[in-house]
Legacy VTK file of the C-alpha trace (Angstrom):
# vtk DataFile Version 3.0
C-alpha trace
ASCII
DATASET POLYDATA
POINTS 240 float
12.667 -8.393 8.379
10.156 -8.446 5.538
7.430 -5.830 5.743
3.974 -7.412 6.136
1.633 -7.487 3.142
-1.314 -5.180 3.875
-4.688 -6.349 2.561
-7.997 -4.514 2.273
-10.932 -6.944 2.289
-14.261 -5.393 1.199
-17.102 -7.785 2.034
-20.621 -7.026 3.329
-21.186 -10.501 4.833
-19.496 -9.786 8.142
-19.227 -13.392 9.441
-17.526 -14.389 6.187
-15.274 -11.330 6.315
-14.154 -12.108 9.858
-13.552 -15.785 9.064
-11.439 -15.073 5.974
-9.571 -12.271 7.750
-8.672 -14.712 10.529
-7.164 -17.122 7.980
-5.235 -14.319 6.264
-3.808 -13.087 9.561
-2.653 -16.625 10.401
-0.762 -16.509 7.095
1.023 -13.289 8.103
-1.126 -10.809 6.216
-2.231 -7.545 7.819
-5.953 -7.135 7.130
-8.346 -4.165 7.237
-12.075 -4.671 6.636
-14.751 -2.594 4.934
-18.381 -3.681 4.663
-19.792 -1.467 1.912
-18.647 -0.067 -1.402
-18.359 3.560 -0.320
-16.156 2.746 2.675
-14.127 0.367 0.530
-13.506 3.037 -2.086
-12.435 5.536 0.553
-10.014 3.112 2.215
-8.629 1.722 -1.046
-7.999 5.237 -2.342
-5.451 5.816 0.411
-2.898 3.808 -1.578
-1.542 2.032 1.511
-2.623 -1.487 0.519
-0.645 -4.163 -1.301
-3.666 -6.244 -2.335
-7.433 -5.549 -2.380
-10.015 -8.334 -2.081
-13.231 -6.842 -3.429
-16.684 -8.417 -3.339
-18.899 -7.486 -6.290
-22.315 -7.406 -4.592
-21.895 -4.593 -2.065
-24.332 -2.077 -0.546
-23.851 1.575 -1.406
-21.664 0.968 -4.459
-20.984 -2.326 -6.212
-17.498 -3.746 -6.458
-17.109 -3.281 -10.218
-17.940 0.421 -9.908
-15.526 0.738 -6.965
-12.808 -0.880 -9.046
-13.483 1.300 -12.089
-13.319 4.417 -9.918
-10.026 3.323 -8.359
-8.460 2.773 -11.764
-9.748 6.152 -12.971
-8.099 7.745 -9.928
-4.774 6.079 -10.732
-4.838 3.509 -7.911
-3.073 0.469 -9.389
-3.143 -1.804 -6.333
-3.739 -5.428 -7.433
-7.406 -6.389 -7.025
-9.059 -9.807 -6.772
-12.815 -9.624 -7.387
-14.934 -11.999 -5.289
-18.514 -12.852 -6.232
-21.111 -15.586 -6.113
-21.788 -15.018 -9.790
-19.565 -16.978 -12.152
-21.073 -16.173 -15.559
-18.524 -15.406 -18.245
-20.040 -11.960 -18.905
-19.598 -11.025 -15.239
-15.967 -12.111 -15.296
-15.334 -10.121 -18.462
-16.989 -7.029 -16.973
-14.840 -7.242 -13.878
-11.603 -7.816 -15.767
-12.412 -4.974 -18.160
-12.874 -2.694 -15.149
-9.290 -3.404 -14.138
-9.349 -6.521 -11.958
-6.136 -8.524 -11.774
-7.928 -11.768 -10.910
-11.435 -13.128 -10.358
-12.576 -15.743 -7.831
-16.138 -17.088 -7.659
-17.815 -17.973 -4.360
-17.756 -20.362 -2.684
-13.984 -20.661 -2.826
-11.368 -22.491 -0.805
-9.123 -20.261 1.278
-6.123 -22.220 -0.014
-7.018 -21.122 -3.543
-7.436 -17.517 -2.408
-4.022 -17.605 -0.706
-2.432 -19.098 -3.833
-3.885 -16.354 -6.027
-2.716 -13.687 -3.598
0.807 -15.112 -3.687
0.689 -15.128 -7.485
-0.366 -11.483 -7.527
2.479 -10.636 -5.183
4.965 -12.249 -7.567
3.505 -10.327 -10.507
3.525 -6.982 -8.731
6.713 -5.602 -10.222
6.179 -1.867 -10.592
9.458 -0.342 -9.462
10.416 -3.702 -7.976
13.149 -6.046 -9.123
14.802 -8.644 -6.874
13.071 -7.138 -3.834
14.613 -3.713 -4.398
13.425 -0.199 -5.141
15.690 2.343 -6.822
15.381 6.125 -6.963
18.300 8.182 -8.232
21.482 6.906 -6.616
19.906 5.031 -3.697
18.806 1.392 -3.626
16.493 -0.001 -0.954
15.929 -3.705 -0.328
12.538 -3.887 1.379
13.093 -7.488 2.532
16.388 -6.865 4.338
15.661 -3.160 5.073
19.101 -2.326 3.669
19.474 1.163 2.161
22.574 1.748 0.024
24.108 4.682 -1.811
27.436 6.453 -2.391
29.406 3.359 -1.383
27.750 3.122 2.045
24.685 1.404 3.454
22.430 1.365 6.493
19.929 -1.122 7.840
16.764 0.826 8.504
14.320 0.185 11.299
11.040 -1.436 10.278
9.136 1.874 10.509
11.820 3.747 8.541
11.743 1.002 5.926
7.958 1.067 5.602
8.047 4.848 5.267
10.778 4.795 2.627
9.043 2.029 0.684
5.833 4.059 0.569
7.656 7.213 -0.547
9.727 5.383 -3.182
6.635 3.723 -4.632
5.161 7.207 -5.037
8.312 9.144 -5.984
7.498 12.680 -7.093
3.990 12.456 -5.642
2.731 13.758 -2.306
1.941 11.058 0.251
-0.444 12.327 2.895
0.371 12.126 6.576
-2.820 10.112 7.051
-1.661 7.529 4.489
1.697 7.243 6.232
0.052 6.661 9.607
-2.197 3.999 8.092
0.734 2.226 6.430
3.082 2.331 9.420
0.740 2.014 12.388
-2.693 0.986 11.089
-6.155 2.499 10.991
-6.920 1.968 14.678
-3.651 3.300 16.134
-3.124 6.382 18.271
-0.238 7.613 16.117
-0.378 11.249 15.022
1.614 13.811 13.043
4.396 13.892 15.622
5.082 10.173 15.142
5.427 10.727 11.405
7.719 13.735 11.906
10.084 11.658 14.041
10.366 8.906 11.417
10.831 11.440 8.610
13.587 13.147 10.599
15.439 9.867 11.181
15.108 8.896 7.522
16.277 12.296 6.262
19.482 12.057 8.290
20.342 8.701 6.742
19.460 9.833 3.223
21.767 12.849 3.552
24.682 10.545 4.301
23.986 8.429 1.220
22.763 10.805 -1.467
22.988 14.517 -2.278
20.095 14.299 -4.736
17.317 12.243 -3.130
15.406 14.320 -0.583
12.168 14.276 1.370
10.152 17.441 0.890
7.537 18.600 3.387
4.237 19.576 1.765
2.828 21.773 4.501
-0.549 20.749 5.820
-0.629 17.670 3.575
2.308 15.274 3.902
5.646 14.459 2.281
7.147 13.839 -1.145
10.311 12.017 -2.171
12.190 13.990 -4.829
15.150 13.173 -7.013
16.828 16.577 -7.003
18.981 18.912 -4.945
16.362 21.045 -3.181
16.953 21.485 0.521
14.218 20.470 2.947
13.504 21.838 6.366
14.469 19.384 9.106
11.592 18.486 11.374
9.136 20.667 9.445
5.588 20.436 10.794
2.711 18.873 8.916
0.409 21.769 9.676
0.979 25.485 8.993
LINES 1 241
240 0 1 2 3 4 5 6 7 8 9 10 11 12 13 14 15 16 17 18 19 20 21 22 23 24 25 26 27 28 29 30 31 32 33 34 35 36 37 38 39 40 41 42 43 44 45 46 47 48 49 50 51 52 53 54 55 56 57 58 59 60 61 62 63 64 65 66 67 68 69 70 71 72 73 74 75 76 77 78 79 80 81 82 83 84 85 86 87 88 89 90 91 92 93 94 95 96 97 98 99 100 101 102 103 104 105 106 107 108 109 110 111 112 113 114 115 116 117 118 119 120 121 122 123 124 125 126 127 128 129 130 131 132 133 134 135 136 137 138 139 140 141 142 143 144 145 146 147 148 149 150 151 152 153 154 155 156 157 158 159 160 161 162 163 164 165 166 167 168 169 170 171 172 173 174 175 176 177 178 179 180 181 182 183 184 185 186 187 188 189 190 191 192 193 194 195 196 197 198 199 200 201 202 203 204 205 206 207 208 209 210 211 212 213 214 215 216 217 218 219 220 221 222 223 224 225 226 227 228 229 230 231 232 233 234 235 236 237 238 239
């Protein structure tokens, strides 16, 4: 089963936001909404999104400044800027700030969907033929198949989403909050214990496939996927 594409849509016109979100959900996207630049920056900085749709004219902080800040912070999630202004200088400013694409309002939802699909095809960091590779393990995020050392397992959807997130951030700490948002969503009742269970399941399978790829607990913060031989504590808590 293919993991759903998670979209952050930052738009202050709430009726428009709800209408577009409805179309995206019908096309199998998972959508979270933000209605001002500050909230959008905070949500986008979590790193859990696959695509960001970002309006330029936003209260609190405009979309170009949000985008520039995200790029400064190392967030490389593909971004489509949305604005009623279509002057060349505005397009150039947005693209220079790090936008991957630019769509002027009013736009057809079919065109938006086409551009989102194009961005998905171009998003190839760590990805080739629907696979992610770290050390001696290979994970196919479409089939949820994890292979290494001549063996393979089909992960559950939650295990697969967790591993995908960790592999995309190998060597970097992924917060427990980010994991909850990626696996269960912003409005879920999931907590640290849910994450611990999934990490425990995933660790057991990794140990059968690789002696060098491990999940390290960063106490009070989250988890980090390492390519090394360090032992990790099974079922370690997220809080001291």
